[in-house]
N, C-alpha and C positions, 0 to 999 in steps of 0.2 A: 526437546524444545527447539534446539538449533536446526534440526532437520526440517521442522515445520516452517520456521522462519526462512530458511534457505529456499524451500519450495515456493513459498509465498513470493519471495523476491524474484525467483526465476520465472514464475508465471507472469508477474507484472512486466518483466522485461519483454517477454514474447508479446504480451497484449499491446504494449506501447510501441512496438516496432511497426505496426500497421494501423491504418486508420479505422479498420473494422474490428480490431481486437479479436483475431481469429481463434484464440484459445479461451474465450470467456467462460465456457463450461468447465474447462480444466482449472482455470483460476478460481472460479466460485466453489469448486470441489475442495479447496484448501480451507474454506470457511465452514463454520458450524451451520446448522439449519436456520438459526435466528441470530445472525451476527449483528454487531453494532459497530459503527465507526463514528468516532467523535473527532472532528477536525477543528483545530484552533488556528485560524488564519492570522496573517500579519496585522490585519486591522482589528484584531481582537474579537472578531465575530466567531461564534462557535456554531458549527454545523453538525447536526446529529443525523446520521443516516442509519435507519434501523431496518434490518431484514436483507435478505439476499438480493431482492429486486432493486432496492435502492443502491446498494453497494455495486451491483453489476452495472447499473445505469451510470454511476459515477465513473467507473473504470472506462466505460464506453465513451463518456464525455472527454476524459483525459486523452484517450487514444486518438480521438478525432481532432482534438484541439492542439495536442502537442505530439503529433506523430513523430516517432524517432526519439522520444525522450528516453534517456538512460537514467537509471537509478543506481547509484554507487553506494554500497554499504561500507563505511570506513571502519566500523567496529560494532560488535554485538556482545551483549552480556545477558546472562540468565539469572533471574532471582525468583525462585519458586516457579510459579506457572507463567511468569512474565518474561518477555524478551525485549530488551531495550536495544534499539538500533540507531546509530548515528549515520545519517544518509545525506547524499547530495543528489539533487535533480540536475541533470545536464540536458537542457533544452536545445534543440537544433538551432545553430547560429548564435547561441548565447556566448558572451565573452568569458563568463565564469559561472559556476554552478550555484544553485540556491540550496543552502543547507537546511535540513529539517531533522526532526527526531520522530521515530515511530516506536510505539510500545504495543506489543501484541500480548494479549492474554490468551493462553493456549488451554483449551479444555478438551479432553478426550481426543487428542491428536489433531485438533482443528483450531483455527483462529476464531475465537468467540467475540473478541473486542479488539479494535484497532484504534489507537489514539495517535493522531498525527499532529505534531506541533511545529509550526513554522515561525521563526523569529520575526 
C-alpha cells in the first residue's frame, strides 16, 4: 500500500514541476480504470471527479495554475486498503504551506478513490 502511495506522490511532484504536466500518462497509470476523487474544499464545497479523464484534467489544471507546487508528505499510515497521508502544499512564492489530508483507497495495486480534505 505504501509503495502505491509513494508512487502517487512522486508522479504528482513531476506533474506539478511543469505547466504541461509532462508525465500525465505515468501519473494516470497509478489510478484504477474508473477512479474517483472527492475533494472537500475550505469553503465546504465538495467536488466529485469520476473517471480517469476528469482526474487527469484536474491534474493538468493544477500543473498550469500552480507550476512548481511541491507536495510534502509529513506522515503516512495504512489501515486495511486505505492510506492516510498528512500533506503540505508548497506553492511558489507562498510564505507558508497549506496543510491538507489525502486518503487513498488502494484496490489491486492502484488508487481507486482519493479523498482530499483541506481545512
